[in-house]
N, C-alpha and C positions, 0 to 999 in steps of 0.2 A: 777674436779668442784670445784671449788675455791668460792660455795655460795655465790657471788649478782645473780646469775639471780633468787636464790630461794630466798633471799636476796626481789629482786622490785617483782617476784611476788608474795611475802606471804603481803607483802608490798595493792600490789596491790588488794586480794583478803578481806584483811582487811578493805579498807580506800572504795571499789566497798557496803558490807556491812554496812558502815554507812553512806553509799549514799543513798542505798534503805531507812532504817529505815527514814535517813530524810525526801525524795521522797514519802511514804506512810503515815505519819502519817502530819494528817491533818493539824497541831498550827505550823511542820513547812518543809512544802511543798511547801509552798512562797520564803523557802532560797537558793535554793537549783538547781542546774547550770544547765539542761541537759545533753547540750553538754558534759559536762561531760565521764558522763553512756558511750553519740553515741563514742562520742573518743577512745573509748577500747574497744568495742564490734569490732573484728578485721571483715576486707571482709570475706565471707563466714562463717561466727563463725553454729558454730549446735547446738542444746542445745537439749539431752535428760533428760526431765521433767522428777520426781522421778515416775509420773503416766506411763511414757512407753512414752509418744508422743517427736516423733521427730518434735523442730523446726529451723527454716530459723531464721536468722541475723534479716530482717525484721519484721518479728511475735517478736521475742522478744520483740527488741527495742521497737513498739509498744506495746503489752499486758505491759510492764515496762513502759510505757508514759501512758497507760486506767484506770492503779493504782494506781497514783496520789491521793495521803491525800483518803487512802480507810480507813486507822485504825490508833484508839487511840493509845493515848499520853505514852498507856502499851505494845506498839508492842516495841518488844523485839529483833536483832538475833546475836549467840554469832559463836566464830569460835574456835571452838577445835581442837586436835590432827593436825594439817599441816603440815606437809611432803611431802619433795620431793622425784616426785617419778623417773622417766627416763629422762634424762638430758645431749643434745646435747650441743653447742657452742650458735644454737641462738633459743634454744626453749629449751620448761620441764615442767613434766607433774608436780601438782601440787595437794596436795591430802589435806581433811582437811572435819571434821563436820562440817552441819552447823544445831546449830540450833537454834527454833524460839516458842516467844510467840507469840501469833494473837488473842485474844480476851478471849483470859485466857484461850488458847488452849498451847499445848506440844507439837514442833516434832524437828525432827529432819534426817536430812539425811548422808548420805557419798557424798565427791563427787571430782571428776577428774577433775580438768581442765586442757587444753592445753594451754599454749604461750608461742608468740612469741615475738622477741624482737621488740620497735619502736620507732624510736627518738623524737615520735612528743607526746610519751604516758606521763600522771604525771607522776608513775612507770615508766614507760620503758619497760616496756609490753602490747603487745594488748590481750586480750580474742581471743581463737580458736577454744574451744569445751568444753564444760561442757558438765557431765554424773552426773547426781542427783540420787540418790537409795535413796531409805525410809528406815529410822532403826528407825522409830517410828510417824507416822501417825499422825494428827490432831486426841486428843481424840476429842468423837461423844457431 
């Protein structure tokens, strides 16, 4: 492992979550290119949401598209404890914790994501699989 693939995948995790904040916050949503999101969601993408639902690429894209401008400017995401998992020449698993503040309520998810290399993607990788598990369910 030379670290280059992990570096690109880590940048993608951080950049995509910045996109989410900009896309979901009503005051900034008009400045965001949704095509960037679609371009990094690889064909055949699967996601296991924190509640256990299994979503395909189209469902993930539709959900994010329909969630545009649904948060106030207090919405925030931070990425913590990002680390490499298994890695091959063109594929890597990245582990990280996603912490959110939404509507004054905190939540945290342990995530593992599988990336493959892609010369057309902004950071040179595409998302292929994402699995999220609640560490802290949003407060009620």
